[in-house]
N, C-alpha and C positions, 0 to 999 in steps of 0.2 A: 079659398084654399086655406087661409089662416084659420078660419072658423072651424073647418073640418079637422084640422090638426089639433086645435084646442079640445074639440069634442072627443077626439081619440084619446088625448092625455087625461081628460076628466073621466072618461069611461074606464080607462086602464087603471087610474088611481083607485077607483071604486072596486074594481075586480081584484087587483093585486092586494088591496087592503082586506078584502073579504076572503079570498081564496089562497093568498100567498103566491110566491113566484112559481113554484113547481106545478101547482094545480091550475093555475090561471091559463086559459086558452085564448088564442086570438079570436076564436069563434065567440066566446063569451064577451070579449072586449068589444068586438064589432056590434054585438046586440046591445050592449050597455051604451055604446057611443052612438048608435043609430047610423052606422055607416057599414059599408061592405068590407069584407076582409081584404078585398083587392085595394080598397082605398087606404087601408092600414099599411099594406105593403108598398103602397106608392110613397108613403111618408117614412117608413121605418123598415130597415132590412129584415129584422127578425124580432122575436120577443125579447131578447137580451138587449138590443138597442132601445126598444121601447121602454123597457123597465129602467134602464140607465137614465133615460131622459125624464121619465116620471119621477124617480127618486131625487134627482137633481133639482128639478123644479119645485117639487113638494118640500124638500128639505130647505131650500132657499126661502120659500114663503113662511115656513114655520120659524126658521131662524130670524127672519125679519120681525116677527111678532115678539119673539123672546128678547131680541136685542132692544126693541122699543121698551120692553119692561125694564131691562137693565138700565137704559139711559134715563128713563123717567125717574127711577128711584135713586140711582147712584150718581147721576151727573152733579148734583150738589148736595152733599150730606151735611145735615144740620146736627142730628143726633144719631150716632152710628148704630146703636142698638135699635132704635125705633125704625130707622130708615131701612136697615137690613130685614127686620121683621116684616115691614110693609112690602119690600121687595119679595121676600119669600112667600107671603100670602098671595101676591099677585102671580108669582111663578107657579105656585102649586094649585091654583084655582083652574079647573078645566077650561080649555080654549076651544070653544065650538068650531072656530074657523080652522083649527088645526087637527080636529078629531080624526079625519081620514088619514092624515100623515101618521099620527101616532099608532093607529091601527096597523098601518103599513110597517112601521118600525117594529111593532110586535111580531109581525110575520117574518121580518128579516132576522130578528133574534132567534126565532124558532127554527129557521131552516137556513142559517148562515152557510152551512157547508154545501148547500145546493145552489147558492146564488153566485153569479160571476163576481170575482174579487174586485174587478173594476167598478162595479155598481156599488159595492160596500164602501170602497175607498172614496168614491165620489159623494156618497151620502155623508160619510164622516166628515169630509173636508168642507162641504158646503153647509152642513148643519151643525152637529155638536162641536167640532173643533173651532168653527168660526164663532160660535156663541161663546165658548170658553175663552177664546182670545179676547173678545170684547169685554167679558166680565173681568178677566185678568188685567186688562188695561185700566179699568176703574179701580180695582184693588191696589194696583201699583201706584196710582195716583194718591189713594188714601194713605199708603205707606209713606209716600213722599212728604205728605202733609203732616206726618207724625201721628195719624189717627190709629193706624194698625201697625203691627210688627209682621212683616212678610218677607221671607227669604226667597220664596219661589212663588210668584203670582199665578203662574199656570196651575201649579198643584193646589194652591189655595182656592182658586176658582173652582176646580173639580170638587174639592172637599165641601165648599159651601153648597154647591148644587146637590151634592149627595145628602148632606145633613138636613137641608130644608125639606127634602122629600123622603127621608128615611122612613121605611115602613109603609109609605103610601102606595097603594096599588097604582098601576099605570093609568087606569081610567077610574078616577075616584069621585065621579060625579055624585055618587050616593052618600059620600061622607058629609058629615055636618060641618058647618063652619067652625064649630068649637073643636072638632077633631083635627081639622086642618091647622087651625091656629095653634093647638097644643104641639103638634108635630114641628111646625115651623119655628115656634118660639124656643122649644128645646134645642132644635138644630142650630139656631143662631146663638144661643147661649154657649153651646159647646164650641162653636166656631170662634167666638170671642174669647173664650177661656184660653184658646191657644194663640190668638192673634191680636188681642186688644193691646194697644200701647200702654205702657205703665202710666204715661202722662195723661191718658184718656180715661184710665180706670177710676171709678169712684173711690174715694178715700173712706176707710172705716176706722173710726177712732174710738 
């Protein structure tokens, strides 16, 4: 039973990411999952409930990957500029394991008005908001250590994420390492211009 449920969720993620919420059909999902439509309805009341479950599970997995990146680079900061750039490079590099999720996010953004609000709220809470809270926690710690000047860690986290990916397409697998590095480095420099503690800033004499 658990195996069939997972097959349904995997198949639904593929179809929703490809076709979007509005165009996706239970028939297409049953074909992708290799189960009957009746089996789907044995597990989920309707397409809305299935979509809600898919986006929550998919967002949770993608957030786990992103939070691991945050922790890996910002758990112990030695040189704030270098460590933030390395974090940004890791963040901006395509994540194959999350590719279907970000295709799905693109579909959500394209047809947000046609998707149940409950599903959008669940995606935001289990995905982007959770990730930003974790990044804000690390930035707050850096502020306590006197490395950064930050009044609002949540806003600073959002700014950092936007800056290190500014101008990069959602799916930038075709971009060169040099292009990604240039974008990330410029973004980190802009972030530090507003947030670097005076005691951490290099002296120019």
